[in-house]
N, C-alpha and C positions, 0 to 999 in steps of 0.2 A: 756893643753899641757902639764902638768907633767906625769898624767895619760898616757899619750903615750907613754911617755920613760919608765915609769915602766911596763907598757905591754908589751915593747921590750924588755927589762931586763928578764921579765919571760920567754917570748919566748925562748931567747938565751939560758938560764938555763934550756930549756927544750930541747933546740938543734934543735929547728925551723930559723936556718940561714936565710933562705931564706925571712919565714915572717918576721922576725925581720931586716930584710934590706930593707924593700919595701919600696918606696918613702911615706912621709905623706901627709895629703892633708890638708893645710892649709884656714881657712873660717874665712872674716872678716864680720863679718856682721855692716851694716850702710857705707859701702864703696863701692861706683860705681866702676862698672867693665867695661872696654870696653874691647869690642869686637875684636879680633883678624884682623879682614876685616877693622873695623872702625881704627883702632890704624895704619894699613899699610896708609890706604888713608891720613890719619892724616899728618903722617910723610912726604909723599910725596909733600904734600901742604904745609907744614914748608919750604921742602927744595927751592920749588919752588918759594916761597916769599922772600927766602933768596939772 
């Protein structure tokens, strides 16, 4: 993570503003990820139960 910020600072020093401003991709290993379609259907089920 710190290397990502260091790389961005290097890009800014090289006047690569667009590349330095791009969104970071964060990956967490070992954490289950819900698909958007599953999360939406689960949210509807919780609302119906309430």
